[in-house]
ZAVOKE-821864 format. One line per 3 residues: their letters; for each residue y, z, x of C-alpha. Coordinates in steps of 0.1 Angstrom, whole numbers. Each point is the difference from the previous one (the first is absolute). Layout:
BEGIN
a> Y Z X  ...
// end
This chain:
BEGIN
myk> 183 -205 -1124  -26 -17 -18  -2 -7 -38
wsn> -30 -6 -19  -4 -31 -18  -1 -3 -38
nvl> -37 0 -1  -5 26 24  24 28 -8
ark> -6 37 6  -1 15 -33  -11 34 14
rfs> 24 30 1  1 19 33  15 34 4
rdl> 4 -4 37  6 -29 24  -32 -22 0
rmk> -11 -18 29  -21 -28 -8  -15 -27 20
fmi> 2 -36 -9  -18 -31 13  21 -26 4
ggv> -17 -32 15  -25 21 18  28 22 13
svw> -1 36 -11  33 14 -8  8 36 -8
cka> 28 4 -25  18 33 -10  7 -1 -38
vas> 32 15 -10  12 3 -36  33 -15 1
dmg> 22 -24 -16  17 -22 24  9 -28 -24
cgr> -35 -16 1  -10 19 -32  -18 32 -6
nwr> -28 -6 22  -15 16 30  15 -8 33
fta> -23 -2 29  18 2 33  -22 -13 31
enr> -3 23 29  10 -14 33  7 16 33
tnq> 37 2 -3  -5 22 -33  25 -22 -17
pkp> -7 -12 -36  2 -37 -5  24 -12 -28
crl> -15 -6 -33  -14 -34 -5  -27 -17 -14
lkf> -30 -9 20  -13 -34 -7  -33 -10 14
pgh> -7 -36 -10  -38 -6 -8  -5 36 2
klr> -1 29 -26  16 32 8  -28 25 -9
rgr> -1 36 3  -21 13 27  -26 27 -6
hrp> 15 33 6  3 35 -12  30 20 -3
ini> 6 26 29  18 32 -2  25 4 26
ldv> -6 35 15  16 18 30  -21 -4 31
vsv> 4 22 32  11 -18 30  -18 7 31
dvq> 20 -4 33  -18 -22 27  13 -7 34
ave> -6 -31 21  10 -8 35  16 -33 5
gks> -25 -23 15  -27 20 -11  -22 -2 -31
vel> 0 22 -31  -26 7 -27  10 6 -37
pcn> -30 14 -20  -6 -8 -36  -30 13 -19
vtp> -15 -28 -18  -31 15 -10  -4 -5 -39
pgh> -8 31 -20  -32 2 -19  -15 -35 -6
dkl> 34 -19 -2  5 -28 22  28 -9 25
ymv> 21 -30 -11  30 -2 22  21 20 28
fwf> 36 -9 5  22 13 27  41 2 -8
rdn> 29 9 20  27 20 -12  6 -8 -38
vgi> -7 -38 3  -22 -11 -25  -17 -27 17
ply> -29 11 22  0 -7 38  -37 2 1
sfd> -28 -2 -25  -36 4 -1  -18 -18 -28
mrg> -36 5 -8  -2 -9 -37  -35 -17 -5
kpm> -9 5 37  -17 21 22  22 23 23
nqa> -10 -21 31  12 -31 -17  33 14 -14
khw> 30 -20 6  28 14 23  36 -12 -2
sdr> 27 10 23  38 -10 -5  9 -19 30
evf> 35 10 2  -9 35 0  -35 9 19
gdr> -15 -33 2  -31 2 24  10 33 11
ayf> -16 19 -30  -33 2 -12  -16 22 -26
rtq> -32 16 11  -23 12 -27  -29 10 23
mdp> 20 31 6  -2 30 -22  28 0 -13
arl> 8 -36 4  30 -7 23  28 -25 3
vve> 3 -6 37  32 -14 14  0 -11 38
sir> 31 -2 21  23 20 -22  36 -11 3
rhd> 31 17 -7  8 -16 -34  -35 9 -12
egl> 14 36 -6  2 7 -38  -16 13 -31
yrc> -35 -17 -6  -21 5 -32  -37 -7 -6
rvd> -11 -10 -37  -37 -1 -6  -10 -17 -35
frn> -33 6 -14  -20 -16 -30  5 30 -22
tpt> 14 29 17  38 2 3  19 -13 29
rsf> -1 23 30  30 0 24  7 15 35
ryn> 37 2 17  6 1 37  34 4 17
ltv> -4 -19 33  23 10 28  0 -22 31
ivp> 5 18 33  16 -20 28  -12 13 36
pey> 27 4 26  0 -22 31  -16 12 33
pqv> 19 26 17  22 -9 29  1 23 30
mda> 28 3 25  8 21 30  30 18 10
fsk> 16 -31 11  -6 -16 -34  -26 -23 18
tvn> -30 -10 -23  -33 16 14  -33 -15 -6
stl> -35 13 7  7 19 30  26 29 1
gpy> 12 5 36  -10 6 27  19 32 1
veg> 4 25 27  -19 32 -3  23 25 -15
snv> 25 -23 -15  13 -4 -35  -7 -28 -25
tlt> 23 -9 -30  -14 -27 -24  13 -13 -32
crv> -21 -15 -29  18 -24 -22  -16 -12 -33
tgg> 14 -29 -22  -8 -4 -38  -26 14 -22
kpe> -2 10 -37  1 27 -8  17 15 30
pvv> -25 7 27  -5 32 21  6 -5 36
rwl> -16 26 26  -13 4 36  -33 10 10
vng> -15 7 35  -36 -2 3  -4 -1 -38
nvv> 20 32 -5  35 -1 -20  27 9 23
ddi> 31 -11 -18  3 -12 -38  38 3 -2
yeh> 16 -35 -4  34 -12 -11  13 -32 -16
nag> 22 -24 15  18 -31 -13  -19 -18 -26
nvi> -36 7 -3  -6 11 36  -14 36 6
enr> -1 15 36  -18 30 14  13 11 36
htw> -24 22 20  3 16 35  -31 13 19
lgl> 10 25 23  -17 6 35  -27 -25 4
rrr> -30 17 17  -30 -13 17  -22 4 -31
dlh> 22 -21 -19  -12 -30 18  -14 -25 -22
svf> 10 18 -30  6 -24 -32  37 1 -16
scq> -3 -14 -34  29 -8 -25  -13 -3 -37
asn> 18 -12 -29  -19 4 -36  11 -3 -34
tel> -34 0 -17  -36 14 4  -16 -30 -12
tdp> 5 -16 33  0 11 36  34 8 13
ket> 19 -24 22  -2 13 35  10 -10 35
slv> -19 19 28  9 3 36  -19 14 31
ldl> 19 23 21  -3 -8 37  10 24 26
llk> 8 -1 38  -19 30 16  5 15 32
plt> -30 6 23  -15 36 -6  -19 4 34
aki> 0 -17 35  -27 12 23  -13 -9 33
msk> -38 0 -7  -12 3 39  18 14 28
ptp> -20 -4 31  11 23 29  7 -1 27
lka> 6 -38 3  -9 -20 33  26 -20 12
der> -5 -39 -1  -29 4 -23  2 -16 -36
yev> 1 23 -31  -3 -8 -37  17 27 -19
kce> 2 -1 -40  27 16 -23  -7 3 -38
sag> 27 1 -27  -6 4 -38  22 1 -33
skp> 24 -27 8  8 -29 -25  0 -27 11
pav> -22 9 31  17 18 29  10 -17 31
itw> -11 19 29  20 -3 32  -10 14 35
yka> 25 16 25  -3 10 37  30 22 3
kkq> 26 -25 -15  -16 -32 9  -20 -16 -29
lrk> -36 -9 10  -10 -36 -17  -37 -2 8
vkd> -13 12 -34  -24 -12 -26  6 12 -37
eyr> -28 3 -27  3 11 -37  -24 20 -22
dnk> -4 16 -34  20 -28 -18  26 -2 27
nvt> 9 36 -4  -14 9 35  13 -16 32
ist> -17 3 32  17 -13 30  -19 -4 35
lmf> 19 4 32  -12 -18 30  15 21 29
tpt> -4 0 37  17 31 14  17 -2 34
tdd> 6 26 25  37 5 -14  -12 6 -35
dgk> -12 36 9  18 25 -22  16 -26 -23
vit> -3 0 -37  -18 -25 -22  14 -3 -33
cra> -18 -11 -31  26 -8 -28  -11 -11 -36
enp> 29 -12 -22  6 -21 -31  24 -26 12
qvq> 15 -2 -35  6 38 -1  27 8 26
gqy> -3 32 19  -32 10 -17  -28 2 27
qee> -27 21 12  -9 1 39  -23 18 26
lwt> 9 9 34  -26 -1 28  8 10 37
iqv> -24 -16 22  -14 12 33  -8 -29 25
vyp> -20 6 31  -4 -21 29  -8 -2 36
piv> 27 12 24  29 -28 5  9 2 37
slw> 29 -14 20  7 6 36  36 1 12
lgs> 14 4 34  24 31 3  32 -8 -19
tln> 21 10 31  -18 -26 22  5 -33 10
asd> -32 -20 1  12 -25 24  14 22 25
ike> -28 25 9  -6 5 38  -24 20 21
gdd> 10 36 -1  16 0 -36  -13 24 -26
vyf> -13 -18 -30  -13 11 -38  -15 -16 -28
ech> 3 10 -37  -30 -6 -23  12 -2 -36
vks> -28 6 -26  1 -4 -37  -32 10 -16
npp> -15 18 -32  -17 21 4  19 12 33
wrk> -15 -11 32  -23 25 17  -3 -16 35
lsw> 22 -18 22  -13 -18 33  20 -21 25
yhn> -15 -30 20  14 -16 33  -17 -36 4
gvl> -28 12 -22  -6 32 20  3 33 -20
lsh> 27 22 12  -2 38 4  27 26 9
nas> 4 4 34  31 19 12  -8 -4 36
arl> -2 -39 -4  32 3 -17  -15 -11 -34
ili> 9 22 -29  -9 -3 -35  23 19 -26
nqs> -7 -4 -37  6 -36 -8  15 -9 35
lvl> -14 -10 34  21 9 31  -4 -20 34
qkv> 20 19 27  9 -20 32  -18 -31 -11
trq> -16 -24 26  -11 -36 -2  -35 14 -10
nag> 16 13 -32  9 -33 -12  -22 -20 -26
iye> -7 3 -37  2 31 -18  -14 9 -34
cla> -4 31 -22  -27 5 -24  1 24 -32
vnq> -28 10 -20  -2 15 -36  -27 1 -27
ege> 5 -34 -11  -6 -16 35  17 -5 35
trs> 27 -25 8  15 -12 35  35 -5 4
nnl> 16 -32 13  -3 -7 36  31 10 20
tlr> 2 -14 35  17 22 24  16 -19 29
vky> 7 20 33  23 -18 25  -9 6 37
apt> 8 -15 33  -23 -25 16  -33 10 14
ckq> -29 -20 16  -28 -10 -23  -25 8 24
eri> 1 33 17  -17 -10 33  6 -22 31
lvv> -15 -36 -8  -18 -15 28  4 -39 1
gas> -22 -21 22  15 -32 13  -11 -26 25
rse> 30 -12 24  22 -27 -18  -14 10 -31
nlh> 27 -2 -29  0 33 -20  15 9 -33
ivc> 5 37 -1  6 12 -33  20 34 -2
eve> -3 15 -36  17 28 -10  2 23 -32
adp> 36 6 -11  18 5 -35  22 -18 -1
pak> -12 -28 19  9 -3 39  34 -19 4
sfr> -5 -5 37  -27 1 28  2 5 40
wkf> -27 -4 24  -6 12 36  -25 -10 28
nns> -11 23 25  -23 -3 32  -8 19 30
get> 36 -14 14  25 5 -27  10 -1 -38
mdv> 20 -26 -15  13 -8 -33  -13 -34 -17
epe> 28 -24 -12  3 -3 -38  -8 -37 4
ryt> -36 9 11  -9 13 -32  5 -3 -38
ang> 5 28 -27  -9 0 -36  3 30 -21
tts> -27 26 15  -13 -26 25  11 -13 34
vly> -19 -27 21  3 -3 36  -10 -32 17
ytp> -14 10 34  -19 -19 27  -14 19 32
vvd> 2 -21 30  -3 22 31  -16 34 4
ldy> 37 17 -6  -2 -15 -34  -25 24 -10
gtl> 12 34 -11  14 18 -31  21 -16 -27
scw> 18 25 -25  15 -7 -33  28 19 -19
adn> 17 -6 -34  29 17 -17  9 -1 -39
aig> 28 15 -21  -16 35 5  -2 3 37
aqv> -17 -16 31  -38 2 8  -7 29 24
spc> -35 -11 12  -4 -35 10  -30 -23 -8
vfq> -18 -5 34  -20 -29 12  -20 1 32
vvv> -5 -37 12  -31 -2 23  -19 -28 16
agk> -27 -10 -23  -35 -6 11  -36 0 -11
pfp> -13 33 -16  -18 27 19  -37 3 -10
vrn> -12 25 -25  -13 34 12  -24 27 -9
ctl> -20 -23 -23  -27 20 -17  -30 -7 -26
snq> -4 23 -30  -17 2 -34  -28 -22 15
tmn> -28 -9 -24  -28 -24 2  23 -30 -9
sve> 35 12 2  24 17 25  38 10 3
vsc> 20 -10 32  31 17 8  23 -3 29
vag> 33 12 13  25 -28 3  17 -6 33
fdg> 35 -13 6  8 -30 -21  19 -19 26
glp> 33 4 -18  -12 -23 -29  -21 4 -31
qhf> -36 2 5  -32 0 -17  -36 7 8
lle> -31 -24 3  -38 13 -2  -26 -26 10
lys> -38 10 -2  -25 -18 20  -39 5 6
ves> -13 5 34  -26 -26 -4  25 -27 -10
alr> 35 -7 11  10 -12 -35  27 21 -18
ryn> -17 14 -31  29 17 -14  39 3 4
vta> 25 18 -17  38 5 2  20 33 -10
dap> 33 13 4  -12 34 15  -29 5 23
yfl> -23 10 -26  -30 -19 -12  -29 3 -26
lld> -31 -21 8  -24 -4 -29  -35 -18 -6
lep> -8 0 36  -38 -8 10  -18 30 12
div> -20 1 32  23 -26 17  19 9 32
fri> 37 -10 -7  31 -2 22  35 6 -14
viy> 31 -14 17  36 13 -13  33 -17 8
avn> 36 9 -5  19 -32 -8  38 -8 -4
skg> 19 -34 3  -2 1 39  -37 1 -1
rsq> -26 25 -2  -10 29 21  -31 3 22
gvy> -31 7 -23  -15 36 -3  -39 -4 0
lee> -25 23 -19  -33 -9 15  -37 3 -14
itf> 8 11 -35  -31 2 -21  -3 18 -35
sda> -32 20 7  21 25 19  32 16 -16
ekr> 10 14 34  36 0 7  7 -27 27
tas> 36 0 21  15 -31 11  -1 -12 37
dae> 18 -28 19  -18 -31 5  9 -5 34
lai> -19 32 12  -35 -9 0  -11 24 28
ssm> -17 35 -1  22 30 -7  -4 16 34
lgm> 14 -33 16  26 -2 -25  12 36 7
alg> 1 -7 39  21 -32 -6  23 18 -23
agl> 7 29 27  9 -26 25  23 -20 -21
tvl> 17 32 -12  8 10 34  14 -36 8
iiv> 22 2 -32  13 33 10  11 -12 33
cvl> 17 -30 -15  20 20 -25  10 24 29
lma> 12 -29 20  19 -17 -31  18 35 -7
vrr> 11 0 37  13 -34 -2  19 6 -33
qhh> 17 32 12  10 -20 32  13 -29 -23
rrh> 21 23 -21  17 13 29  12 -33 13
tsp> 4 -21 -29  15 2 -37  -20 -11 -31
pla> 7 -37 -11  21 -3 -30  -5 -26 -28
sdk> 24 -30 5  9 -7 -36  -9 8 -35
saa> -31 -15 -13  -1 -15 -35  -14 -28 -18
igg> 9 -21 -30  -22 -11 -31  -35 7 -11
tgg> -19 19 -29  -18 34 -2  -35 9 6
tvk> -23 32 5  -7 21 30  -29 26 -4
tsn> -10 30 21  -36 10 4  -12 25 -24
rdp> -19 26 21  -26 20 -17  1 37 9
vde> -30 8 22  -9 29 21  1 -17 33
rdp> 25 -26 12  -22 -15 28  -37 9 3
dvi> -1 -12 36  -12 25 26  32 1 18
pak> 30 -4 -26  24 -29 6  33 10 10
fep> 18 -28 -17  9 1 -36  20 -26 -17
ppv> 32 10 -13  -1 10 -38  12 -28 -20
lgn> 16 14 -31  8 -18 -33  -6 -36 -11
gtl> 23 -30 1  0 -34 -11  -6 -31 22
qrt> -1 -38 -7  -4 -24 29  13 -35 -3
qpp> -16 -12 33  -31 6 24  4 31 20
dma> 8 -3 38  -35 7 16  15 1 33
htt> 14 35 -5  -29 16 -19  -11 20 28
taa> 34 16 9  13 29 -20  36 5 4
vrp> 3 36 -10  -28 24 4  -1 37 4
ild> -14 14 32  -25 30 -4  8 28 22
lrc> -33 20 2  5 34 16  -29 22 11
nge> 9 28 -25  -11 -23 -27  36 -8 -13
esy> 8 -36 -7  33 -16 0  14 -36 -3
swe> 26 -12 20  23 -32 -2  17 3 34
lrp> -28 -9 26  2 -36 10  -15 -7 39
kel> 18 -30 12  -33 -12 20  -19 -1 -33
rle> 24 -21 -19  -18 -30 -15  30 -23 -1
sis> 34 -1 12  27 9 -25  26 -23 -3
ppt> 33 3 -19  -3 -10 -37  16 -34 -5
pss> 22 -9 -30  -30 -21 -13  -17 32 -9
lna> 27 9 -24  2 -35 -15  -36 -10 -3
vpt> -15 -11 -33  -17 30 -19  -37 -2 -7
tvv> -9 37 -11  14 23 -28  -4 35 3
vpa> 5 22 -32  -6 37 2  -22 18 -26
pta> 6 36 -10  -22 29 11  0 37 1
asa> -3 3 39  28 5 24  4 -6 36
tit> 25 -1 28  8 -23 28  13 3 35
kdi> 29 -21 8  -10 -8 35  -28 -25 -2
eln> -22 -11 30  -14 -35 -7  -29 -5 26
gta> -15 33 4  -22 -2 -28  -12 -35 8
ike> -10 12 35  -19 28 -16  -17 -24 -23
rlm> -10 -21 28  -13 29 18  -20 13 -29
asr> -14 -33 -12  -34 8 12  0 31 -23
lpe> -11 23 29  3 37 -3  23 21 21
scv> -1 37 5  21 26 16  -9 5 36
// end
């Protein structure tokens, strides 16, 4: 309450309350004049407006040095002004309009803003004496301060208040003072809206959910609770899905908490990535408070498809098979199975933002996979039991798989000659086999019932097997994919021993020559024992075991012939677990000597500078022989050409034409060489066939015929006399017997070769055929000599057959004629030294297909006598 001083008293009477402005020390003070008497006299009482709306006590205001003067003002009629409701959001700004445009030509002086009924302004705008852009703004610091500003550039002008606070709510009044026009007022009822807090979303387990909702399994239910705290006025809480309101029913909890519980039934694939939003709103002046969640789903795969199915598959070839799956989230895991076995050689790739999974299987089928099922299974590992799969039954083709078995009822280690044997060929193939073949030692077998070889389906039957059936058997199966041989199955046929060579082996030896005679047999199982026998013209005797050795299928006899009776026949037998050898191995021991000359030499294929020479080999002297050809020119004694061959066949090349040649051919063995056979006056301008002639007969053909006839008569007489004497000798004497067994110790093996006779039309081109033919020597042997041969006995043949030429043309050989008066040497009984001498020759038989027999009674000297009589090679004839 302010009281005017005595010199400045208000004397004017007011009918209504008067508001006046006083300037006190440069401070404007608005006072409300009230006619009252409060003990201060009948004076006007002025109450200063303050923000508490409480009048101050009546007192005198004293301002030393200043005069209280009345400010310039006009009385204002207090009229009723309609209030305008204005809402503002806490923290936002608000604009309170106030029209300050003066009417007519009046002028704006001041604008005041009041709150409620407080008379003191909280904001003023003073432009008295100033342009509008220089007007003075004042804001009460305790109310708005810097947050408020009166903007006159707008129409209407507005008081803009920033960062509205809750206590800013109230009734505000704008008063506009003009110079002449009455005051203009505007009322605003400001309501401050307090937004709620952001919604909090919780799942069914009251667990706070943030930006992502889930993941949930497709088809499941989702229950969500939106909780909102605070807000003035009370907010509205609602659920929206993809912007559409689905639930706006909410309820109050304790305090100022509001909740909205919503359940979403049966999540579907299309709900993936749906946005679930909870909104809380209590005004339209600002956006609702919202919490949004994106729905994440676990989706099972929709498809599983094998993209390529090659058929048929070839065994042991590598294939790549692809399987594609789509629709799974997260991407499907593709698993491959063969039957129930998982295949792990796979490679995965993802497409279309990982919505499509492609798995590549690296697969090498085997023959056992034919007919099996390949499974491509696509599944989401986080979704149990929800998978897609495709099945593929594969067909695998392959060449036959062949295995050969011996009959199940047979014992492979106990098959003997005469047993029945069968084989079973097991074939597994796709497509089925169309041809089945059998092989024995690489030779194709055919059905032959007469040979006891029978083919039935996939079996091979051998009836009454022999040793020839032993060997390696195979079966071969063929189908469209190829052919396959089975495993080798060796058939072992046990049999008794047999001689490895099927002939009599002639062994030539000198007296006192040490021999190692090797008896080789074929036997399965190997021979367990051997026995030897010696036979000459006098007797047959067993050889003591200490005279020979045995090792498996071989026995070596150490033998040394000393006297004529030591030449004869040696026989060897063996036995094994199957049985004893039936036919022995036979060795004919004869006196070794020089070979006989070749015969029947001819020239053929003669050209200007070449010719072929072929002969017939003579007796080899009981030892291996070879043949030597020497070429001379008639004009010179120098040898121009020589060649050695195993057979009496020679090819001469690059010979000079028009030169007369002479050819000499010899047979050579370790005892020496035979007499030469000469081919005279050979030239290469005439291809006429020439025959051989003996070098000793250089006389005319007529003289030769005469001499031959005479010698023939003489020989016949001698033969008759010898035969008479032998018959007389047989009547008075008995044949001598071998005194002891002849054997030898030590030595090594060698080779004995017989002559290879070429087949010719005539055996002897002489005019009168020779009546002597050396005995046939069958087969080969081995011979190794360790000391020089005994040349003293090279001209004596201990055992030779005698040719019995009959006038009817029949020939026969006899081993029993032995004229006493023609014996070359006296036969003495063998001494023990003949059985104990050191061996120097080894005889090993070699196999051949020929066969021969030998007579037990062997005469020792008949052949030697005949050889001496026939040494001149004179022909004889039947007289």
